[in-house]
N, C-alpha and C positions, 0 to 999 in steps of 0.2 A: 554472547551476550545471554546473560540470565532470564529466562522467561519470567513474567510478572505473576505474582502470586494471585490466585484466583481470587475474587471477591468474596468475603466473608458471608455475604447474603446478597447471591445472583438474583438480578432482576429488580433490585432495589436502591435506588440510591441510600446516600447518607441521611439526609435529611426526610426521605419518606421511613425510613428504617427507625428513626428518632421518632418519627410523628407516629408512628405505627406502635411502638412500645407504650409511649407517652398514654396512648388512648385506649390500649387495655389495661394498663395500669389503674386509669381513671374509671376505670369500671366500679373499683372498690367504693372509692368517695363520692360515685355518686348514687349508688347503690345502699349506702348508709344515710348521705344528705339530702340527697333530692326528694325523700318520702317524707321527713320531719316535720314541713309543714302541713302534712296531711293528716298527722297523728290524731288530731282533733275529731277530724270527720268518720277518720277508723272507727274511733272508741262510739262514736254514736251509731254510725251504721251497724257495728258488733254487738248493740247494748253491752259496751263495758264500762259504763256509768263514769263518775268523776274519778275515779281511783290511778294507781300507775299500772294496771296489767297493761296500757297501749304500749308499754316502753319494752314490750317483749318484742314486738316487731323488729326494732333494731338489735336486740339481745339475742334473737334466735339466728340474725346472718352474723353476727359477729362470732358468736359459738361455734358456729357450723364453720367458718371460716379457719377460726385458730384449731381446731381437732384436725380436718382436712390437711393442713399445712404438713404434719408430719408424715404423711405417706405420698405427698405427691413428688417430694424429691427421688424417691426411689424409684418410680414411677415412670419418671421423666429420664434418668438413666437407664434404666432396662428399655423403654420401647419407643423412644426419641421425645422430643420437646413438642415437635408440630403435631403428632398424634394426641398427646395430653393436651398440650392449648386447645385443640379444636373440640376435644370432647369436653372439655371444663366449660370454655364459651357455650358448646351446647346445653350444658347444665345450667348456666345461668342465664340464658335465653329463657331456656323451659321454667324454670322456676319464676322468672318475673311475670311470663304469661300466666303460670298456674296460681300466683299470688293476684291476679288481676280478676282469674274465674273463681276465686275460692269462695266457696260457700258459707264456711265460717270461719271464727277466728282461728281453729284449731288447724285447719286447712290451710288457713295465712302463713302460719307461722311455720308448717311442714315447708310450703313452696319457699318461703325465705330460707331456711336451712338449706335449700336445694341450690337455692341461688349464691349462697355463701359457701359450700362446697364446690360448686363452679369458680367464683372468685378467688379462691385458694389457690387452685389448680394453674388459674389466668397469671395470678403472682409468682409462684414459683417457677413456672415454665420460663415466663418472660426474664425474672433473673437470670436462668440458666442459658436462655438464647443470646443475652447480652455478653453474658463471662465466655460463651461459643464464637463467639464472633469478634470480639477485641479484649485488650489485656492493657494493663498498666496505663497511662494518661490518656489513652483512646477511648479506654473503657469509662474512665472518671468524665471524660466529656460527653459521653452518651447519658452516663447516669446525670449529669447536671442539665443537660439540655432536656431530656425527658421529665426529670423533676420539675423544671420551670413549668414546662406544659401541664404535668399532673398538678401542679399547686392551682392553677385557674379551676379545677372540677369541684371543690369544695367551696370556691367563693361563689361561682355562679348557681352550685347545682340546687340550692334553696328557692332561688328566684326563680329558678325554671319550674321546681315544683308549685311554687305560688301561682307562677303564670297559667299552669297546667290547671289547677285547681280554678280559675277564674271562669275557663271557658268548659270543662269537663269536671265529671266528679273523681275522686280519688284512685279508683282503679286504671285510669287514664295513665297515673307515674307510672304504675307497674308495667304497664303495656309499652310504656317509652321506654322503659329500662330493658325489656324484652327487645324491642325493634331496636335499640341498640347494640345489644350483644350480638342480634343477627346478621346487623351491617359489619360490625366487626370479625364474625365468625367467616361472613362472605368473603371478606377482605382478604383474611389471613388463609383461607382454600385459594382461595385465586395467588396471592400473589408471596406469600412468605414461605421460602422453602424450607428443609429440615436443615437446621443449624449445626447438630452433633454429628461427628465424624461417626462411620460405621464401625471403627476399630476401637471405639472408644465407648460402646455399647456392651454393659455387663448386667449380670444377671443379680438379682437382690441376695445379696448376701447378709443373714441376719446377725451372724455373730460380729461380723466387720461393723455394721449398724450399730449394735448395742455397745462395742467398744468406743466408736467416737461417740455415742451419745451419752455413755459414761465420762469420758474426757471432757465433754462441753459441760457438761455437770457438776464435775469436781473442780474443774479450773478456776480460780479465785476471779480472777477477771471476768470472764463468761458469765459465770453465774452472776455477782454481783452487779454488773450493768445492767443483764437483763432483768433482774428483778426491779431493779431501779426504773427501768423504763417501762416494766409492767406496772409499776406502781401510777407513775405519771398518765399514760395511757388509761388508766382505770379512771382515774379521774377524769378525763377528758371525757371518756366514753359516759361517765356518772352525767356530766352537763348534757350532752348530746341526748341522752335519753329521756330527761326532761326538761329541754330547752323550750321545748313546744309550749308546757304547761307553767314553765317560768313567763314567757311572756304573755300568757293566754289570762294567766289566773293570779299572777303575783303583780304586774305590771298593766296588765289589759291593754296589752298593744300587740295582738299576736300578729298583725300584717307588716310589723316592724321587723320580725324574727329577721326575713332571710336580709333585707340590710345590713343589720348589726351582724348577724352572724358573717357576712359576707368582709366587715370592715374587721371582724376580729381573724378571721383567715388570713387577709392581705397583712395583717400583722406578723402571721407566722410565717406566711411567704415571704417579708421584708427580711425576717429573721434569718429564715436558709439561706436569703442572698448575701447578706452581712456575716454569717457564719463562714462561707465559703471564702471571704474577702478577710476576716480576723483571724481563722484558724491557722494561716501560715506562720501569724505575728506571734499569736499566743499560746497556740498549742490546743487540742481538743480538750485537756483536762482543766487548764485554768479558764479556758472559757466557757465549759458547760457546769464545772462547780461554782464559778460566779453566776450562772444564769440559773442555778439549781436553789442559791440562797436567794436570789431577785424574787425567782418562784416563790417561794415559803415566805419571804416578807409581805409579798402583794395579796398572797392568801391569806395572811395574819389580818392585814387591814382590811379584806374584804369580810372575813368574818368577824371583826370588831364592830363593823359598820352595820353588818347585819343584827348580830347578838343587840346593838344598843339601837336597832329601830332607824338609823340615819340611813340606809341605802334606798337609793334610787335608781331610776333608768339609766340617769347619765352615769352616776358614780359606778354601776354593775359593768357597763358599756365598756368605760374606760381601764377600771380594774382587770375585767377579763380579757381586754386586748392587751393588756400588761403581762398578765399570764402566759398568753398565747404566744407573746413575743418569747417571752423566758423559752417555752416549749418546744418552739420552732429552732432556738440555741442547743437545746439539749439532745433532740432525739436522733439526728444525725449521728452526732458525736458520741453518746452512748452506744448506739449501734455499731459504730467504728472501732469502739476502743473495746467490746466484747468480743468480735471477730479477732482480734489482732493476734493472740496467741493460736488461732486456731485455722491458718492458712491452709494447711494440708488435708483438713477434712472440713472444708468451707461449706459443701452442699450440705451433709448430714448437720452439721452446726446450726446452720441457718434455718435448716425445718426443726430442729428441735428448740432453738431460741424462738423460732417463729410460733412454735407451738404453747412454750411458757408464755410468751409474752402475750397474744390474743388470748388464750384460755382465764390466765389470770386476771388481766384487764377487762376483761369480760365480766368474771366474778364481781369485780370490784365494781366496776359499772353499775351492775344488776344492784349491789349492796345500797350504793348511792343512790341511783336514780329510782329505787322503791321506798327509800326512806324519806322523798320528796313528801313534804307535809303542808304544801301551800307557803312556803316561807324560804328565805334563802339562807337559813341557818346550818341547817344539814350538809347542804351543797357546799357551802364555804369552809365548813370545819370539815368535810372531806378531802376539799384540797388540801388544807393544812396538815392533816394525817399522814396524806400519801406524799407530801413534799418532804415531810420531816421524815418519814420512814425510810423514803428513797435516800436522801442525804444520810442517814444513818447507815444503810447497804453499801453506798458508794464509799464512805469512809472504813467499812469493816475491809472493804476489797483493798483500797491503797493503804491497809495497814494503820488507818487514822490521819495519814497525812495527804492532806488537801493542796490543792492548786500548784500539783508541782507539774512540771513541765514535761516528763517522762515518768512511765510506769516505775513505781515502787520495787525493788530487786525483792521478791518474793518466793517462794514457794511457790508454786500455779497450783497447785493441789490442797483441797481442803480450805 
């Protein structure tokens, strides 16, 4: 009789493992979305004035998150998943608590950058842990279930932040993030074992890393869909950065921001579930290319309304929700397509793509957010430009042939 294979994560049931993965991944969304309602209070407390400097509280986190991803994949392969995850969670926790105690704006940004570095390690280590434990359909099931839980974070995070502000000043939000990180750290230290087999440990081979990174950057599908995803994520970050100002200064309803943001996030979650149902029928390319066209059309309508002065809270909310629905159909498919030709170097490819995606998106988000001038015109135009450029990049990657069920047979290089 064949002995049963050992559990991939001893001491944790399947459900508990999925919940743990989702809780770790949710730390990123909580760190970005939970403190958005507090940006106005932060600007007042830090004497930043009515300008756009407050947006750097988000940007500092995102920039650090993007840069650090490039190195965590190598560290997780060399030292193991558990040590890297625990160290990252500690950084995340310390960054949150340091932000709460920051004596000035520079200190706050430094603390947020530390938190972003920690969040990057959490993201990379968690992906590696899932890959260690499962493969094929079982891994897809874990990713789907954890993603459903993860989607709840951006829905409830602004409301949580707003609720904290009712009973405490803005530093309490960062204390809450630090306590959340400490709780997850304690749970991982107590229950989550090392998932990497000892025989799979390998030293940091820089020539091998450079070769894999070069292939990632020269593969047509990898580079094209990574850049397209970067453009769309940049537009989204531009909205996140300026959202508090939009609701406070354009529509004069700052307290409605959490509810409206939650509604838009629900649309994105519904899109992700819809994608899981439709992708088998239509294919990743047809579905994502159609969603890209829809994104551009909705952005154009929003831009026309903003330029003509006919925008209002209701139309903005409906159009933003529609764009987020399209966004939800795009991101997962773009990520999967960009990784299709790189399965043999998936770890390095994911790190390089994540680095480009987040760093470029942060730069775009800064440009869009810092351009906020008290109206919706530049924000809407930013969505339009990013959408059109993204579609152009995708068309170039596909050799000008969109809406095909499968990849075009092109030379993958160049």
